[in-house]
C-alpha positions, 0 to 999 in steps of 0.5 A, a space after each residue: 530663471 525669473 521664476 527660480 529667482 523669485 522662488 529663492 527670495 521667498 524661501 530666503 524670507 520665510 525663515 526670517 518671518 518664522 523667527 519673527 513670529 516666534 520671537 513675537 509669540 515668546 514675548 507674548 507668553 512672557 508678558 502673559 505670565 510675568 506682565 510688563 513693567 509699565 503695568 505695575 504702576 496701574 495696580 489699584 490701591 487697597 480699599 479699606 474694608 467698611 465695617 458697619 454696626 454690629 446687628 443687635 442679635 449678634 451683639 446680644 449673643 456675644 454678650 451671652 457667650 461672654 457671660 457664659 465664659 465668665 460664669 464657666 471660669 468662675 465655677 472652675 475656679 470657685 465651684 463652691 463656697 463652704 462658708 455660705 449657704 444659699 437662700 432657700 436651701 432647706 431640704 425638700 422631700 425628694 432630697 430624702 428619697 433613698 433608691 434602693 433596689 434589691 435582688 440578684 442577677 443581671 437584669 436587677 443590676 441593670 435595673 438598679 443602675 437605670 433607676 439610679 440614673 433616673 434619679 440622678 437626672 431628675 435631681 439634677 434637673 430640679 436643683 438647676 431650677 431651684 438655683 435659677 429661682 432662688 439665687 443668682 449663681 454669679 452673685 453667689 460665687 463672686 458677688 458676695 465675696 467681692 462685696 465682703 473684700 471691699 467692705 473689709 478693705 474699706 473698714 481697714 483703710 477708712 481714714 486713708 480713703 476719706 483723705 483720698 476722696 476729699 483730695 480727688 474732689 479738691 483736684 476737680 475743683 481746681 481743674 474746673 476753675 483753673 483749666 476751665 475744661 468743657 462743662 460736660 467733661 468736668 461733670 462726667 469726672 465728677 460723676 465717676 468719682 461720686 459713683 466709685 465713692 458710693 460703690 466703695 462705701 456701699 458694696 453690700 447694697 450695690 452687689 445685692 441691688 445688681 443681683 435682685 433683678 436676676 431672681 425676682 424676674 423668673 419668680 415674677 414670670 412663675 407667679 404670673 403664669 401660675 396665676 394664668 394657669 392655676 392647677 400646677 401643684 400636686 394632688 390634693 392628698 399629698 401633705 405639705 403643699 407649698 409654693 407653686 415652684 415646689 409643688 410643680 417640682 415635687 410632682 415632677 420627681 413623683 411622676 419620674 422617680 417615685 412612681 416607677 421606684 414604687 412599682 419596681 419595689 412592690 409592683 404597685 404605686 402604693 409607696 408613691 404617697 408615703 413620706 420619703 422617711 416612712 417608705 422603708 417601714 411601709 415596704 417592710 410591713 407590706 413585704 410581711 403581709 403581702 407575698 406578691 410585694 415580697 417577690 418584687 421586693 426580693 427581685 423575682 420579677 427582673 424582666 418586668 423591673 428592667 422594663 419599668 427602669 428602662 421606660 422611666 429613663 426614656 421618659 426623664 432623659 429628654 425633659 432633663 436635658 431640655 431643662 438643663 439647657 434652659 437653666 444654663 440660659 437662664 444662668 447666662 442671662 443672670 450673669 449678663 444682667 448682673 454685669 450690665 447692672 454694675 457697669 451701668 453705674 459707671 456707664 450712665 455718666 457718659 450720657 451727659 457728653 452728647 447724643 452720640 454717647 447716649 446712642 452708644 449707651 442705648 445700643 450697647 448698655 440699655 438695649 442688651 440689658 432689656 434683652 437679658 431680661 427678655 431671655 431670662 423671662 422666656 427661659 423661666 416660662 419655657 422651664 415651667 411649660 416643659 415641667 407641665 408638659 412632662 407631667 401631662 404626658 406622664 398623667 396621660 400615659 397612666 390612663 393609657 398604660 395600665 399594664 406596667 404604667 409608665 411605659 406606653 410612650 417609650 415603647 411606642 416611640 421605640 416602635 416607630 423608630 424601629 419601623 422607620 429604621 426597617 424602612 430605611 434598611 429595606 429601601 437601601 438594600 440592593 435589588 437582586 438582578 432578575 435573570 431571564 428564564 429563571 
């Protein structure tokens, strides 16, 4: 009986224990998912993110990006100025070159299209280089027009502007005498008034002074490089040799356009040294006297023409892309330099406020200004080096490839790329399974 009673007590307490354990498990699960009320008061407050100063490289990149956006907007809104001509815009010899490729058939049509594409790429890269060395694009599209607008406004409202300036000076004097502000604050206000008066009365000089460094720096770097590494001009037999940049760009056009065009038209480089205006007459005389030249001119060498045109396009394409990118970087640096020079007139008066303001000016104005100068100088030197490299590669290929000269490097590059592609294809093919007994 005692054992039966004890067993019944144990059995009766087990369901109660099980229910208590279940309630404890449920509470633990709910607490893990939702949390208890007293835990909500223990949430730590959010700590504000401490942002350090922007890195100098990031700051310069942002300035260049802003200059690119500003220049793009200006080009879209005002792509040209028909009432003004760019300095140094007199036509060069390459601008008189006529790209004519006669002949019927698919191969001759392909050669004609390819040669025109080659000439367009070469002409575009030359024009971009000329723009960098002869003008500031942002100043040409915006600066000159803005100076004319300010000058016209000043001429039309001269007495009113003079009275407003005198009233502003008198107001500053009374402000300094009656209210007695901090001397530095009063000096900043006075300097800003003087700067604004100077900009309004001398708009042409202000814009010209801001745009002049963007043109002088590339020309200075070109003169230094030409003095260090002379001999960047064309061959001695070419007439009309001008400055170093003109000689170099003329040689660039001759190597990548005039030379393959002469071979397509005559089969020889005989037309390379002829002036652009006299080339049609020279070609007509050669066609009458030399039968082989006439065969080339009328398009009987379609495969050779297509090969020469393809090699010429393969030559000029990478150099034109690199020169275009460098010209864009230089144009952005010119725009950045122009805007910083104008902004400096209104930013420098704040330097009298104290060392903190001077430090901000050094970080956000002076150092980016020097960075723009460095970027512009480096882009100019690299453009010069790319053109010299292009001429050197083409000249070396002229000595190596006698047959269809001007095609060795593209053919070699195509062969290497094809060999690499074949190797990758072979390595990627699945290996056939080996069947025993086969």
